[in-house]
Backbone bond lengths (Angstrom), bond angles and torsions (degrees), N, CA, C in turn:
res aa  C-N    CA-C-N  psi(-1)  N-CA   C-N-CA  omega(-1)  CA-C   N-CA-C  phi
1 M - - - 1.462 - - 1.532 109.67 -
2 A 1.313 116.87 132.43 1.462 121.10 -178.69 1.522 111.16 -71.04
3 V 1.319 116.48 143.04 1.465 121.91 176.84 1.528 109.37 -80.33
4 K 1.323 116.37 130.00 1.459 121.08 178.41 1.526 112.37 -116.23
5 L 1.339 116.39 -11.82 1.466 120.98 -179.90 1.516 109.46 -146.31
6 I 1.332 116.52 130.44 1.466 122.46 171.81 1.518 107.73 -107.78
7 M 1.323 116.10 125.34 1.462 122.44 -179.17 1.523 108.32 -120.04
8 T 1.329 117.18 120.71 1.456 119.96 -177.31 1.519 112.77 -130.05
9 D 1.318 114.64 135.47 1.459 122.63 170.38 1.533 108.53 -67.78
10 L 1.328 116.38 164.94 1.465 120.96 178.83 1.527 112.47 -100.66
11 D 1.329 117.23 -75.50 1.467 121.26 -172.95 1.523 111.70 -65.60
12 G 1.325 115.42 125.15 1.456 121.13 -178.53 1.511 113.81 80.07
13 T 1.326 117.24 -0.43 1.468 121.06 -176.81 1.523 110.91 -127.23
14 L 1.321 117.30 -74.45 1.468 120.64 178.93 1.523 110.99 -84.81
15 F 1.340 115.96 -38.96 1.463 120.14 177.33 1.518 110.70 -74.12
16 K 1.319 115.54 150.00 1.452 120.96 168.84 1.531 108.90 -71.58
17 D 1.313 117.14 179.62 1.462 120.55 -175.38 1.525 113.48 -65.22
18 D 1.347 117.43 -14.02 1.466 119.21 177.55 1.527 112.79 -78.41
19 H 1.336 117.10 -6.13 1.473 123.87 177.71 1.533 114.04 67.64
20 V 1.308 117.95 10.58 1.471 119.30 -179.09 1.526 113.58 -132.13
21 S 1.323 119.03 -19.09 1.463 119.89 -173.46 1.525 112.02 -115.12
22 I 1.337 114.63 143.38 1.458 123.24 177.11 1.519 107.63 -115.93
23 S 1.315 117.48 131.87 1.458 120.65 -176.61 1.518 111.32 -65.84
24 E 1.310 115.28 153.46 1.465 120.84 176.85 1.524 111.25 -60.11
25 R 1.332 116.23 -34.06 1.467 119.53 -179.74 1.530 110.65 -66.35
26 N 1.335 116.99 -42.81 1.470 119.72 177.93 1.522 111.37 -63.58
27 I 1.331 116.04 -43.15 1.471 120.09 179.31 1.524 110.08 -61.96
28 A 1.331 116.38 -45.13 1.473 120.58 -178.13 1.524 111.38 -63.68
29 A 1.333 117.25 -39.53 1.465 120.46 -179.59 1.524 110.94 -66.15
30 L 1.322 116.76 -42.93 1.463 120.47 178.24 1.533 110.97 -64.83
31 K 1.326 115.71 -40.32 1.469 119.45 179.42 1.518 110.84 -65.65
32 R 1.310 117.18 -39.85 1.467 120.98 178.87 1.531 110.02 -63.66
33 A 1.342 116.20 -41.32 1.466 120.21 177.63 1.521 110.52 -62.61
34 K 1.320 115.70 -42.25 1.467 120.38 178.65 1.527 110.71 -60.31
35 E 1.318 116.25 -41.54 1.468 120.65 179.72 1.524 112.05 -65.78
36 K 1.345 115.89 -22.19 1.461 121.10 176.95 1.525 111.80 -86.29
37 G 1.342 116.65 2.44 1.456 120.39 177.38 1.515 115.09 95.14
38 I 1.334 117.40 6.85 1.462 121.33 179.18 1.529 109.25 -87.49
39 K 1.330 116.97 130.39 1.461 121.15 178.01 1.530 109.87 -75.02
40 I 1.342 115.54 149.02 1.462 121.72 -177.84 1.519 110.00 -116.76
41 C 1.332 116.47 130.30 1.462 121.64 179.94 1.523 110.49 -129.53
42 I 1.322 116.97 126.49 1.464 123.09 169.97 1.527 107.03 -85.62
43 S 1.320 117.40 129.68 1.464 121.49 -179.25 1.525 108.27 -127.78
44 T 1.329 117.40 110.59 1.462 120.81 -168.31 1.525 112.81 -138.16
45 G 1.307 114.92 159.37 1.460 120.37 171.50 1.509 111.95 -81.28
46 R 1.319 117.51 -11.30 1.461 121.84 -179.07 1.535 110.87 -72.74
47 T 1.317 115.77 155.15 1.450 119.78 169.21 1.527 108.87 -82.14
48 K 1.318 117.26 168.10 1.461 120.12 -169.06 1.528 113.58 -59.92
49 S 1.330 117.88 -39.79 1.461 119.77 -177.41 1.523 112.63 -63.18
50 L 1.335 117.22 -18.20 1.462 121.37 -178.53 1.528 113.08 -98.26
51 T 1.337 116.60 9.48 1.467 119.87 178.68 1.524 112.91 -101.10
52 F 1.331 116.59 8.18 1.470 119.88 -171.71 1.516 113.25 -60.86
53 D 1.341 118.62 -35.34 1.469 120.40 178.82 1.529 110.46 -62.78
54 A 1.328 115.83 -40.78 1.467 119.98 -178.85 1.521 111.63 -70.66
55 T 1.320 117.24 -45.12 1.466 119.42 -177.70 1.520 111.72 -68.93
56 A 1.343 116.84 -27.67 1.466 119.32 175.85 1.524 110.78 -70.59
57 A 1.331 116.32 -37.81 1.467 120.64 -179.30 1.521 112.13 -78.44
58 I 1.356 116.33 -28.84 1.463 120.99 -178.41 1.528 108.39 -126.20
59 P 1.327 117.61 69.13 1.471 120.10 -177.72 1.520 113.56 -67.77
60 F 1.322 116.53 -11.58 1.461 121.65 -178.66 1.535 112.20 -91.19
61 A 1.346 118.84 2.39 1.471 121.13 178.11 1.530 109.95 -58.98
62 D 1.315 116.28 145.19 1.466 121.52 -177.99 1.519 112.71 -93.31
63 Y 1.340 116.31 -35.83 1.461 120.43 -175.59 1.525 110.34 -138.51
64 I 1.338 115.15 154.60 1.464 121.44 173.64 1.523 107.88 -133.17
65 I 1.326 116.39 117.88 1.467 122.21 172.98 1.523 106.84 -97.55
66 T 1.329 117.76 122.28 1.458 121.58 -174.08 1.527 112.01 -118.35
67 S 1.332 114.54 164.64 1.473 122.36 174.99 1.527 111.87 50.61
68 N 1.335 115.45 46.91 1.471 123.09 177.45 1.524 114.04 64.30
69 G 1.324 117.60 21.11 1.456 120.18 178.77 1.515 113.83 109.31
70 A 1.332 117.33 2.79 1.465 120.38 -178.46 1.522 112.22 -67.76
71 V 1.334 117.00 -38.03 1.464 120.91 -177.54 1.532 109.27 -137.76
72 T 1.324 116.12 131.26 1.462 122.15 175.35 1.520 108.72 -114.16
73 Y 1.336 115.88 130.62 1.461 122.37 -178.93 1.524 111.02 -114.07
74 D 1.319 115.58 150.45 1.457 121.27 161.59 1.528 105.39 -76.92
75 A 1.313 117.07 115.70 1.462 121.11 -173.77 1.516 113.26 -65.86
76 Q 1.314 117.31 -22.78 1.456 120.61 -177.31 1.530 113.05 -88.59
77 T 1.330 117.05 -25.65 1.468 120.10 -177.55 1.522 113.46 -115.59
78 D 1.338 117.87 -11.53 1.468 123.98 -174.08 1.525 112.87 68.16
79 E 1.305 117.82 8.78 1.464 120.92 177.95 1.526 110.18 -70.25
80 I 1.338 116.61 136.80 1.457 121.07 175.39 1.526 108.69 -77.56
81 I 1.325 116.25 124.50 1.460 121.79 -178.40 1.525 110.36 -93.06
82 T 1.334 116.73 -47.01 1.464 121.42 177.16 1.519 109.06 -138.65
83 S 1.335 116.52 154.17 1.463 121.25 -179.79 1.526 109.43 -149.74
84 Q 1.329 116.00 130.10 1.465 122.42 177.75 1.527 107.09 -133.79
85 L 1.329 117.50 94.74 1.457 121.59 -175.58 1.529 111.60 -92.15
86 L 1.326 115.15 152.51 1.464 122.09 171.45 1.517 106.73 -81.19
87 D 1.322 117.94 114.65 1.455 120.28 -168.90 1.526 113.09 -63.65
88 A 1.329 115.30 162.15 1.459 121.96 -172.92 1.525 112.34 -60.27
89 E 1.314 117.18 -41.12 1.468 120.32 -177.99 1.520 111.67 -63.31
90 K 1.329 116.68 -47.55 1.470 119.94 179.23 1.530 110.63 -67.58
91 S 1.332 116.98 -36.69 1.463 120.49 178.41 1.528 110.56 -59.15
92 K 1.325 116.46 -43.76 1.464 120.38 -179.01 1.526 111.54 -66.78
93 K 1.337 116.96 -33.05 1.462 120.00 175.96 1.524 110.98 -66.80
94 V 1.343 115.76 -38.42 1.472 119.75 175.84 1.524 109.99 -64.15
95 F 1.338 116.76 -43.17 1.469 120.16 178.40 1.519 111.25 -59.76
96 S 1.319 117.85 -36.65 1.461 121.28 179.36 1.527 110.82 -62.28
97 I 1.338 116.67 -42.55 1.470 121.03 177.75 1.519 110.18 -66.26
98 I 1.335 116.35 -42.78 1.461 121.21 178.59 1.525 110.58 -58.24
99 N 1.315 116.64 -45.82 1.463 121.01 -178.78 1.522 111.83 -66.67
100 D 1.337 117.00 -35.98 1.470 120.56 177.80 1.517 111.21 -60.91
101 H 1.340 115.79 -32.74 1.474 120.54 -178.10 1.532 112.52 -99.98
102 S 1.329 117.51 0.84 1.486 122.48 -178.93 1.529 111.46 51.93
103 L 1.337 116.55 53.49 1.456 121.88 -175.52 1.525 112.41 -98.05
104 T 1.317 115.06 145.34 1.462 121.23 173.09 1.527 108.65 -71.20
105 H 1.338 116.86 134.21 1.451 118.57 -175.93 1.526 111.45 -154.28
106 E 1.322 115.72 166.74 1.459 123.18 177.78 1.519 108.51 -148.47
107 I 1.322 116.43 161.62 1.461 119.94 174.36 1.525 109.43 -126.26
108 Y 1.333 114.29 150.26 1.455 121.33 170.91 1.522 107.23 -106.97
109 F 1.319 115.22 126.31 1.462 121.49 -171.86 1.518 108.97 -149.54
110 Q 1.334 116.25 124.05 1.464 122.31 179.13 1.531 112.07 51.99
111 G 1.334 115.42 42.19 1.455 121.26 175.19 1.510 115.83 78.52
112 E 1.342 117.38 7.09 1.463 121.78 -178.20 1.521 110.69 -124.99
113 C 1.342 115.28 164.17 1.460 122.75 177.89 1.529 109.61 -106.10
114 F 1.345 116.55 136.05 1.457 121.39 -178.81 1.529 111.04 -130.31
115 L 1.333 115.16 140.31 1.467 122.93 177.41 1.518 109.05 -131.78
116 D 1.346 116.64 154.43 1.457 118.17 168.07 1.525 108.42 -93.02
117 G 1.321 117.08 174.63 1.461 120.82 -175.47 1.515 113.25 -61.43
118 Y 1.338 117.41 -39.19 1.463 121.95 179.85 1.521 110.59 -60.69
119 S 1.339 116.74 -49.31 1.458 120.43 -177.92 1.522 112.33 -70.34
120 A 1.339 116.32 -31.98 1.466 119.91 179.17 1.523 111.29 -61.63
121 K 1.335 116.70 -36.93 1.469 120.73 -179.50 1.526 111.36 -69.16
122 L 1.325 116.33 -32.16 1.468 121.08 -175.69 1.521 112.98 -101.40
123 Y 1.327 116.89 2.28 1.458 122.41 -172.61 1.517 111.28 -61.05
124 N 1.331 116.18 116.41 1.456 119.96 -179.41 1.520 110.17 -168.63
125 Y 1.318 116.36 119.28 1.455 120.60 170.55 1.522 106.46 -96.43
126 G 1.317 116.68 106.21 1.450 120.87 -170.47 1.510 116.14 -62.22
127 N 1.336 118.62 -22.33 1.467 120.17 -173.50 1.521 112.92 -104.20
128 I 1.341 118.63 17.59 1.453 120.05 177.31 1.518 110.54 -115.71
129 S 1.310 116.44 165.16 1.449 121.19 -177.24 1.524 111.48 -67.43
130 A 1.328 116.08 153.38 1.467 121.13 178.43 1.526 110.04 -61.26
131 H 1.332 116.38 -34.41 1.461 120.17 -179.56 1.523 110.83 -64.37
132 Y 1.348 116.06 -47.28 1.458 117.98 -178.06 1.528 111.56 -70.59
133 L 1.324 117.36 -32.22 1.465 120.00 175.27 1.523 110.22 -60.59
134 K 1.330 116.29 -40.68 1.464 120.00 177.93 1.534 110.43 -64.50
135 V 1.338 116.66 -39.94 1.460 120.31 177.50 1.522 110.44 -59.52
136 L 1.335 116.39 -45.67 1.464 120.96 179.76 1.522 111.37 -60.14
137 K 1.318 116.05 -45.24 1.462 120.18 -179.41 1.528 111.20 -65.10
138 D 1.321 115.64 -40.07 1.472 119.55 -179.34 1.528 111.42 -66.62
139 K 1.335 116.65 -33.20 1.461 121.00 -177.44 1.531 113.05 -83.14
140 A 1.326 116.97 -18.34 1.462 120.30 -175.52 1.525 111.69 -73.83
141 N 1.323 116.15 144.64 1.462 123.13 173.97 1.527 108.04 -102.23
142 V 1.313 116.93 121.43 1.464 120.90 -179.61 1.529 108.95 -94.05
143 V 1.340 115.63 123.44 1.468 121.45 -177.48 1.530 109.12 -126.49
144 P 1.329 118.46 157.10 1.476 120.83 -176.19 1.518 113.83 -63.19
145 N 1.333 117.37 -40.81 1.461 119.81 -173.42 1.526 109.45 -146.03
146 L 1.333 116.35 111.19 1.459 119.81 -177.06 1.526 112.54 -65.25
147 S 1.330 116.91 -37.81 1.457 119.59 -177.03 1.523 111.98 -64.20
148 E 1.335 116.87 -23.30 1.458 120.99 177.24 1.526 112.24 -90.27
149 H 1.329 115.47 -3.13 1.463 120.14 -173.32 1.521 112.60 -106.55
150 I 1.313 117.82 0.46 1.465 119.26 -170.16 1.518 113.35 -78.31
151 G 1.325 118.24 -18.45 1.458 119.51 179.07 1.525 111.92 80.25
152 K 1.308 115.76 162.78 1.463 120.18 -175.12 1.523 112.98 -70.20
153 N 1.333 117.94 -22.46 1.459 121.00 -177.78 1.522 113.79 -92.52
154 G 1.335 117.09 -5.17 1.458 120.38 179.41 1.519 113.45 94.39
155 V 1.331 116.21 -161.90 1.469 121.97 -172.86 1.524 110.53 -128.83
156 E 1.321 114.69 163.05 1.466 119.60 175.46 1.525 110.38 -70.56
157 K 1.338 114.76 -49.26 1.463 119.34 -173.89 1.519 109.95 -159.05
158 I 1.330 116.26 148.26 1.458 122.92 170.65 1.521 107.41 -115.37
159 N 1.324 117.33 127.82 1.462 122.70 177.30 1.517 110.27 -108.20
160 I 1.308 116.76 134.51 1.465 122.21 170.06 1.515 107.38 -111.41
161 M 1.325 115.99 130.69 1.465 121.31 -177.76 1.524 110.94 -113.42
162 H 1.319 116.90 156.39 1.468 124.11 173.23 1.522 112.61 59.86
163 V 1.319 117.46 44.56 1.465 119.92 174.75 1.529 107.20 -118.03
164 T 1.311 117.18 129.64 1.465 120.68 -170.13 1.526 111.49 -133.86
165 G 1.323 114.01 166.09 1.453 122.12 169.58 1.512 115.69 52.17
166 D 1.337 115.27 -135.06 1.463 121.54 -177.02 1.524 111.70 -62.84
167 E 1.341 116.67 -34.89 1.460 118.89 -179.82 1.524 110.89 -65.57
168 L 1.322 116.94 -38.95 1.460 120.31 178.55 1.524 110.31 -58.16
169 Q 1.334 116.93 -49.01 1.457 120.17 -178.79 1.521 111.32 -66.14
170 C 1.329 116.47 -37.64 1.459 120.73 178.61 1.526 111.21 -62.60
171 V 1.327 116.34 -48.59 1.469 121.27 179.94 1.520 109.96 -63.68
172 K 1.327 117.31 -42.16 1.463 121.37 179.15 1.526 110.80 -59.22
173 N 1.338 116.49 -43.93 1.466 120.50 -180.00 1.524 111.16 -64.22
174 E 1.335 116.57 -42.49 1.464 120.38 -179.91 1.528 110.91 -61.97
175 I 1.315 116.11 -41.42 1.479 120.05 -179.41 1.517 110.83 -69.24
176 Q 1.327 117.08 -42.36 1.460 119.76 179.55 1.522 112.05 -64.44
177 N 1.323 116.71 -28.57 1.464 120.66 178.20 1.529 112.39 -68.43
178 I 1.326 117.78 -17.44 1.470 120.57 175.75 1.523 109.33 -64.05
179 G 1.334 116.03 -38.45 1.459 122.18 -179.08 1.517 111.87 89.52
180 G 1.335 115.35 147.22 1.460 120.48 176.68 1.509 115.00 72.24
181 I 1.352 116.92 20.40 1.463 121.11 -179.20 1.526 109.09 -124.85
182 F 1.329 116.43 131.92 1.460 122.04 175.92 1.520 107.64 -94.00
183 V 1.333 117.67 119.05 1.466 122.89 -177.16 1.516 109.29 -111.89
184 T 1.316 116.25 126.58 1.454 120.14 179.54 1.529 108.93 -147.47
185 S 1.342 115.97 -174.44 1.471 121.94 178.10 1.516 108.90 -142.98
186 S 1.324 115.57 148.23 1.458 120.09 175.16 1.517 111.73 -116.14
187 I 1.337 115.91 -19.06 1.467 121.95 174.69 1.522 107.59 -139.49
188 P 1.352 117.78 159.44 1.465 119.07 177.61 1.529 111.04 -60.57
189 E 1.315 115.56 149.66 1.456 123.18 174.13 1.526 113.44 68.15
190 N 1.342 116.46 27.67 1.457 118.01 172.17 1.521 110.20 -137.96
191 L 1.325 115.21 159.41 1.459 122.59 173.53 1.517 107.83 -129.26
192 E 1.327 116.41 140.86 1.457 121.29 -178.13 1.523 108.70 -126.66
193 M 1.320 116.34 125.93 1.456 122.31 -176.35 1.518 111.22 -112.50
194 N 1.327 114.95 127.16 1.466 122.37 178.48 1.520 110.20 -131.82
195 N 1.316 115.79 167.21 1.452 121.03 164.29 1.522 108.34 -50.29
196 Y 1.332 117.46 145.50 1.460 120.04 -175.20 1.528 112.30 -57.18
197 N 1.317 117.68 -30.54 1.465 121.38 179.24 1.524 112.97 -91.13
198 A 1.323 116.50 1.99 1.471 119.52 -178.55 1.524 109.18 -96.14
199 N 1.315 115.27 82.88 1.463 120.80 170.99 1.520 107.26 -139.87
200 K 1.309 116.35 165.87 1.463 119.47 -173.22 1.529 112.89 -66.00
201 G 1.327 116.41 -28.10 1.448 119.27 177.85 1.524 111.92 -69.45
202 Y 1.316 116.24 -44.33 1.466 120.69 178.06 1.526 110.01 -63.36
203 A 1.343 116.31 -42.50 1.470 120.16 178.89 1.521 110.82 -63.23
204 L 1.329 117.33 -37.71 1.466 121.21 176.73 1.534 109.76 -61.05
205 K 1.334 116.92 -46.51 1.466 120.49 -179.65 1.525 111.46 -59.82
206 K 1.333 116.11 -45.80 1.466 119.54 -178.51 1.522 111.25 -64.42
207 L 1.352 116.88 -39.29 1.458 120.34 179.87 1.524 110.16 -66.96
208 C 1.318 117.23 -39.00 1.465 120.32 177.25 1.527 110.66 -61.54
209 E 1.326 116.51 -40.65 1.471 120.31 177.95 1.525 110.56 -61.25
210 I 1.332 115.40 -44.16 1.462 120.21 -179.25 1.528 110.96 -64.99
211 M 1.326 116.63 -40.25 1.464 121.34 -179.34 1.528 112.54 -77.86
212 G 1.322 116.76 -18.31 1.453 120.23 -177.10 1.511 113.18 74.93
213 I 1.335 116.36 35.67 1.463 121.15 179.05 1.520 109.66 -123.92
214 G 1.320 116.22 166.97 1.458 121.16 177.98 1.522 111.42 -91.34
215 E 1.321 115.67 154.93 1.469 120.12 176.92 1.522 111.19 -63.47
216 N 1.334 116.38 -24.80 1.468 120.62 178.01 1.526 112.24 -74.50
217 E 1.345 116.90 -3.03 1.465 121.42 177.34 1.529 111.74 -103.52
218 V 1.344 115.93 15.97 1.466 122.03 -177.70 1.523 110.51 -110.84
219 M 1.314 116.74 135.53 1.463 123.72 171.88 1.526 107.04 -107.09
220 A 1.344 117.06 122.93 1.465 120.68 -175.05 1.521 111.32 -125.92
221 F 1.342 114.84 145.21 1.458 122.06 -179.59 1.529 109.70 -129.36
222 G 1.342 117.50 136.98 1.460 120.28 177.74 1.511 112.22 -161.02
223 D 1.335 115.69 175.85 1.464 119.03 -176.58 1.524 115.19 -142.01
224 S 1.342 118.87 -12.94 1.463 117.82 -172.97 1.518 112.69 -135.40
225 G 1.344 115.17 -173.28 1.449 120.83 -173.09 1.509 114.40 -58.68
226 N 1.323 117.35 -36.55 1.467 119.32 -177.68 1.530 112.92 -78.08
227 D 1.336 117.09 0.07 1.477 121.27 176.11 1.528 112.74 -97.70
228 C 1.325 117.31 -11.06 1.464 120.30 -169.19 1.526 113.21 -60.68
229 E 1.337 117.76 -44.57 1.463 119.49 -177.93 1.528 110.62 -61.56
230 M 1.311 116.64 -38.57 1.465 121.66 178.38 1.535 110.68 -66.14
231 L 1.323 116.62 -43.28 1.459 121.01 -177.55 1.524 111.76 -68.40
232 K 1.317 117.27 -31.82 1.463 121.01 179.07 1.527 112.09 -69.08
233 I 1.323 116.41 -30.26 1.464 121.39 -172.05 1.525 113.08 -91.08
234 A 1.336 116.98 -38.59 1.463 120.73 -172.88 1.529 112.13 -62.80
235 G 1.329 116.01 144.08 1.458 121.23 179.36 1.514 113.46 -64.94
236 Y 1.329 115.98 -32.27 1.463 122.71 176.44 1.531 106.22 -125.70
237 S 1.322 118.30 109.89 1.468 119.33 -175.77 1.525 111.23 -127.70
238 Y 1.333 114.70 137.80 1.459 121.91 -174.03 1.525 110.67 -134.07
239 A 1.320 115.50 129.13 1.456 121.45 170.41 1.519 107.94 -102.10
240 L 1.309 116.45 140.51 1.456 120.33 178.68 1.531 110.63 -73.68
241 A 1.322 117.01 157.08 1.467 120.67 -178.83 1.516 112.08 -59.95
242 N 1.322 116.99 -27.01 1.465 122.29 179.30 1.526 112.73 -86.95
243 A 1.328 116.91 5.75 1.466 121.56 -173.85 1.524 112.55 -70.91
244 W 1.336 114.62 159.40 1.457 121.31 171.52 1.534 108.38 -63.90
245 E 1.321 115.73 154.82 1.460 119.80 -179.35 1.526 111.74 -61.30
246 E 1.333 117.68 -36.71 1.462 119.40 -179.58 1.531 111.35 -66.41
247 A 1.327 117.20 -32.91 1.461 120.23 176.79 1.529 110.27 -70.88
248 K 1.324 116.36 -39.35 1.466 119.71 177.56 1.525 110.87 -62.98
249 S 1.329 116.37 -38.01 1.464 120.17 179.21 1.520 111.64 -69.10
250 A 1.339 116.81 -31.81 1.466 121.25 -178.98 1.522 112.46 -75.73
251 A 1.328 116.84 -27.13 1.468 121.63 -175.85 1.525 111.89 -86.91
252 Q 1.319 115.91 158.76 1.462 121.14 176.08 1.526 111.69 -78.91
253 V 1.349 115.99 -32.38 1.460 121.40 -174.23 1.524 109.57 -136.20
254 V 1.324 116.29 141.47 1.465 121.40 170.47 1.522 106.85 -103.82
255 T 1.330 115.64 120.39 1.455 120.68 -176.82 1.525 110.22 -107.08
256 L 1.316 117.03 -164.99 1.457 121.14 -179.62 1.533 110.72 -70.13
257 S 1.312 116.55 170.11 1.467 121.57 -175.85 1.523 111.52 -75.88
258 N 1.325 114.65 170.83 1.468 120.11 176.17 1.525 111.11 -62.74
259 E 1.314 117.81 -33.84 1.460 120.87 178.71 1.526 111.67 -72.80
260 D 1.327 116.99 -19.72 1.466 121.77 -179.93 1.527 111.96 -106.11
261 D 1.341 116.51 19.76 1.472 122.09 173.91 1.522 113.74 60.66
262 G 1.337 115.79 44.28 1.460 120.31 -179.50 1.522 113.49 -56.24
263 V 1.335 117.44 -36.71 1.465 120.94 179.23 1.524 110.02 -62.39
264 A 1.318 116.36 -50.72 1.470 120.66 -179.20 1.521 111.75 -61.10
265 V 1.322 116.57 -41.47 1.465 120.46 -177.64 1.524 111.05 -56.79
266 E 1.326 117.30 -45.67 1.466 120.23 -177.24 1.527 112.25 -74.29
267 I 1.322 117.13 -35.87 1.471 119.23 176.34 1.520 110.25 -64.67
268 E 1.330 116.25 -43.31 1.473 120.40 178.62 1.519 111.40 -60.73
269 K 1.339 116.32 -42.73 1.467 120.24 179.17 1.529 110.01 -60.54
270 Y 1.321 115.54 -45.28 1.471 119.04 -178.74 1.523 111.16 -63.43
271 L 1.328 117.19 -46.57 1.462 120.16 -178.46 1.519 111.55 -64.47
272 E 1.322 117.08 -35.30 1.464 120.16 177.94 1.523 111.39 -66.58
273 R 1.343 116.02 -39.51 1.470 119.83 177.27 1.522 111.35 -63.45
274 E 1.324 115.51 -37.91 1.461 120.45 -177.73 1.520 112.75 -69.20
275 T 1.325 116.92 -23.41 1.466 120.47 -178.11 1.533 112.52 -94.52
276 E 1.306 116.23 -5.79 1.490 119.74 -178.87 1.516 111.53 -71.94
């Protein structure tokens, strides 16, 4: 079956380990695929304001799936194509659990990142570069009270940072007991809460419906827990060598790492087969 859509995660997949740069080889492979008529989709856990490095490097992308599938945009017009928000009532219940455990957290809302003063002081993703941490801090909006900022329609995503071990599992169980919430992780020591239908796999299905193509005509790349639903569904799915074990199990193929241009390698192989 011919590929009609390439869907790629960013951090740990298309981006190098600095979380901000995409290799020339990856860019060239995606551009070549685009020239062959294949649509390009960025699929990320980031909110839209944090995708600027990717959209600058790949201005020819057709779609952007953000916040783990909560919102899908037409990359060329910025029009929202689909939206699945975590409603206000469930969001406030999550905030109650967060406050009980005094956890650092942030929300993604209307394409932006928001923190309260407590979380802003402790804001730190320990496994990312100092440069990208500064970018995150610069892009974040600090507000007095996040629970009062979510709006009547809810939020794209709630992130909890710096939660480990038994507490992580305890908090995860408490949140899942609320019901109707999809809980996943994209990096160690974090939890990400979305509407139950807001995951990359669901967003892939909806985009395929809109495009009028089959899921078996999609090539997908990912590396972590929030990529698994997408990797399970796509007709051609690849986990990077640096991927979490659960992502490798969800994918059909394990390719080279993000530092070794695993995305480009598989796109090049496919395009070469198509020209034979």
